[in-house]
C-alpha positions as CSV (number, residue, x, y, z in Angstrom):
1,M,0.0,0.0,0.0
2,S,1.5,3.3,-1.0
3,L,1.2,6.4,1.2
4,S,-1.3,9.0,0.1
5,F,-3.3,11.8,1.7
6,N,-6.3,10.4,-0.3
7,M,-6.4,7.2,1.8
8,T,-9.1,6.5,4.4
9,P,-8.3,6.3,8.1
10,D,-8.8,2.5,7.9
11,E,-6.4,2.2,5.1
12,A,-3.8,4.3,7.0
13,L,-4.3,2.2,10.1
14,R,-3.9,-1.0,8.1
15,G,-0.7,0.4,6.6
16,L,0.6,1.4,10.0
17,E,-0.2,-2.1,11.4
18,E,1.7,-3.7,8.5
19,K,4.7,-1.5,9.0
20,N,4.8,-2.3,12.7
21,R,4.6,-6.0,11.9
22,Q,7.5,-5.6,9.4
23,L,9.5,-3.7,12.0
24,T,9.0,-6.5,14.6
25,M,10.2,-9.0,12.0
26,K,13.2,-6.9,11.1
27,N,14.1,-6.6,14.8
28,D,14.0,-10.4,15.2
29,E,16.0,-10.8,12.0
30,Y,18.6,-8.2,13.3
31,T,19.3,-10.4,16.4
32,T,19.9,-13.4,14.2
33,L,22.1,-11.5,11.7
34,T,24.1,-9.9,14.6
35,E,24.8,-13.3,16.0
36,R,25.9,-14.6,12.6
37,Y,28.2,-11.6,12.2
38,A,29.7,-12.1,15.7
39,A,30.3,-15.8,14.9
40,A,32.0,-15.0,11.6
41,K,34.2,-12.4,13.3
42,R,35.2,-14.9,16.0
43,D,36.0,-17.6,13.4
44,Y,38.1,-15.1,11.4
45,R,40.0,-13.8,14.4
46,I,40.8,-17.4,15.7
47,A,41.9,-18.6,12.2
48,R,44.1,-15.5,11.7
49,A,45.7,-15.8,15.1
50,K,46.5,-19.5,14.5
51,K,48.0,-18.7,11.1
52,M,50.0,-15.9,12.5
53,M,51.4,-18.2,15.2
54,E,52.2,-20.8,12.6
55,I,54.0,-18.3,10.4
56,K,55.9,-17.0,13.4
57,M,57.0,-20.5,14.5
58,A,58.4,-21.0,11.0
59,G,60.8,-18.1,11.7
60,T,59.3,-15.6,9.3
61,S,60.2,-11.9,9.8
62,I,57.8,-10.3,12.2
63,T,56.9,-7.5,9.8
64,L,55.7,-10.0,7.2
65,I,53.5,-12.1,9.5
66,P,50.2,-10.1,9.3
67,N,50.3,-9.8,5.5
68,L,51.1,-13.5,5.1
69,A,48.3,-14.5,7.5
70,N,45.8,-12.3,5.7
71,G,46.8,-13.8,2.3
72,D,46.1,-17.4,3.5
73,G,43.1,-18.8,1.6
74,I,41.2,-20.0,4.7
75,V,41.8,-16.7,6.6
76,A,40.8,-14.7,3.5
77,D,37.7,-16.7,3.0
78,L,36.7,-16.2,6.7
79,R,37.4,-12.5,6.3
80,Y,35.1,-12.4,3.3
81,K,32.3,-14.2,5.2
82,M,32.8,-11.7,8.1
83,D,32.6,-8.7,5.8
84,V,29.5,-10.1,4.1
85,A,27.8,-10.7,7.4
86,E,28.6,-7.2,8.5
87,G,27.1,-5.8,5.3
88,V,23.9,-7.8,5.8
89,V,23.6,-6.4,9.3
90,K,24.0,-2.9,8.0
91,A,21.5,-3.4,5.2
92,N,19.0,-4.7,7.9
93,V,19.5,-1.6,10.0
94,E,18.9,0.6,6.9
95,S,15.7,-1.4,6.2
96,M,14.5,-0.8,9.8
97,K,15.1,3.0,9.3
98,D,13.0,2.9,6.1
99,I,10.2,1.1,7.9
100,R,10.4,3.6,10.8
101,S,10.2,6.4,8.3
102,A,7.1,4.9,6.8
103,I,5.5,4.5,10.2
104,D,6.1,8.2,10.9
105,S,4.5,9.0,7.5
106,Y,1.4,6.9,8.4
107,R,1.2,8.7,11.7
108,S,1.4,12.1,10.0
109,I,-1.4,11.0,7.6
110,L,-3.5,9.8,10.5
111,T,-3.0,13.1,12.3
112,W,-3.9,15.1,9.1
113,L,-7.0,12.9,8.5
114,R,-8.1,13.5,12.1
115,E,-7.6,17.3,11.7
116,E,-9.6,17.3,8.4
117,K,-12.4,15.3,10.1
118,T,-12.7,17.8,13.0
119,R,-12.7,20.8,10.6
120,G,-15.3,19.4,8.3
């Protein structure tokens, strides 16, 4: 349902209810996505630390260790998964902002409709 000042109060209330339902779902989704991101971050950090220790034990120059660890295929794959998980969390947050904005718009329309009804 698109927002319009031509809608009836019932239509506006249904739209507001739907956006509130969507926001509740997004909040639940946010929790799950945040947990996935935290797990991906943990896995990446553990794998990177292990790889750095492995490289250090091989006698590699200390200044090369971080770059070599980051270049490892497994570590790089885990970093990629962490970055994707972070991006999904950020996209979810933006989606929640959009839904909140729509809720505010519905509230404004309902206020406007109430004012119009009292005038006429």
